[in-house]
Structure formats: structure tokens, C-alpha cells
C-alpha distance (Angstrom), angle and dihedral (degrees) to the residues before:
residue distance angle dihedral
M1 . . .
Q2 3.79 . .
E3 3.80 119.2 .
D4 3.82 114.6 -112.9
Q5 3.78 112.3 -98.2
T6 3.78 125.2 -162.3
M7 3.78 127.9 -164.8
N8 3.80 111.7 -148.3
K9 3.80 125.8 -154.8
T10 3.82 94.2 -95.3
E11 3.81 90.7 53.4
L12 3.81 90.7 46.7
I13 3.81 90.6 52.1
A14 3.82 90.7 50.5
A15 3.82 93.0 46.9
V16 3.82 92.9 49.1
A17 3.81 91.0 46.6
E18 3.80 90.9 53.0
K19 3.81 95.1 44.0
A20 3.83 93.3 47.4
S21 3.84 94.4 39.5
I22 3.80 92.2 -124.4
S23 3.79 132.6 122.4
K24 3.79 121.6 -84.8
K25 3.81 88.5 -117.3
E26 3.81 92.0 55.4
S27 3.79 90.2 45.2
E28 3.81 90.8 51.7
V29 3.82 91.6 51.2
V30 3.81 91.8 50.0
I31 3.82 95.1 46.0
N32 3.82 92.8 46.3
A33 3.81 90.9 48.1
A34 3.81 91.4 50.0
L35 3.81 93.1 48.4
D36 3.82 92.4 45.3
T37 3.81 90.5 50.1
I38 3.81 92.1 50.8
I39 3.82 91.2 48.2
D40 3.82 92.7 47.6
S41 3.81 90.9 49.6
L42 3.80 92.2 50.4
K43 3.82 90.7 48.2
N44 3.81 86.7 57.4
D45 3.82 91.6 49.2
E46 3.80 91.4 -110.0
K47 3.80 120.7 144.1
V48 3.82 117.4 -128.6
Q49 3.80 111.7 -151.1
L50 3.79 121.5 -173.6
V51 3.81 106.1 -173.3
G52 3.78 110.9 -129.0
F53 3.81 92.5 13.2
G54 3.79 108.0 56.9
S55 3.77 145.6 -100.5
F56 3.77 135.4 -85.0
E57 3.79 120.8 -153.5
T58 3.77 142.2 149.9
K59 3.78 125.5 -106.9
H60 3.76 122.5 -157.6
R61 3.80 116.0 -135.5
A62 3.78 115.2 -156.6
E63 3.79 122.1 -132.1
R64 3.78 109.6 -86.6
T65 3.77 142.9 176.0
G66 3.78 118.6 -105.4
R67 3.78 136.7 170.7
N68 3.79 128.7 -114.5
P69 3.82 102.4 -125.7
K70 3.81 93.4 -148.5
T71 3.80 99.7 48.8
K72 3.84 99.3 21.2
E73 3.81 85.5 -132.9
S74 3.82 119.4 146.5
I75 3.80 114.5 -111.7
T76 3.78 133.9 -177.5
I77 3.79 115.1 -118.8
A78 3.81 110.0 -151.8
A79 3.79 122.7 -123.4
S80 3.79 112.7 -95.1
K81 3.78 144.7 -177.9
V82 3.82 115.5 -127.9
P83 3.81 131.5 -173.9
T84 3.80 118.4 -121.1
F85 3.80 134.5 -172.7
K86 3.78 126.5 -155.2
A87 3.80 116.1 -167.8
G88 3.80 117.6 -130.6
K89 3.80 123.3 -123.0
A90 3.82 95.3 -106.7
F91 3.83 90.1 50.3
K92 3.81 92.2 48.6
D93 3.80 91.7 47.4
A94 3.83 92.7 48.7
V95 3.81 92.2 51.2
A96 3.80 92.4 46.1
E97 3.84 92.9 58.0
């Protein structure tokens, strides 16, 4: 079995810079701008859809009752807004190869 490998942001910046034949600094600016734009859109309840890659959107979780595992006491879990990602078909197919 293959050991889990993780690409961090610095490695992503370097890989994008190499693939796009741009500097690491330019790559970092572009990646940060893209991530900031996605985050800002989700904050405004806008869906971000990248055809062939996938879509980012927010889901609203209603207030619910939970249980404190230590004390077994019932607690109220506040309503929240969470980001979600759904991979597109082309992305899924590419990864499955």
C-alpha cells in the first residue's frame, strides 16, 4: 500500500509556477487571489462552479440537539453555515484513472 502523500500550499505554488512557466511569486499571488475570491463568494452565499472541476457552495445547518460525550448532558448546537465541495464528473474520472 502506498504511503499517504500531502501537497501543502508552498508545494502547490511551486508546481503551478513550473506548469504555467511563471515565477513562484506570481503563482502565489494568483493562487491566493483565487482562494480569496472563492471564500468571499461563499461568504455571500454564492455558488462557485468550475465546469469540469467541481462546485463550491455553502450549506446551512439548522440548530440541533446534541450530547456532551463526557457528561452525557443534552446541549444545543447552534445553526451554522459550512462550505462544501462537490467534484465534477471530469475531475472524478481523471482521478479514477
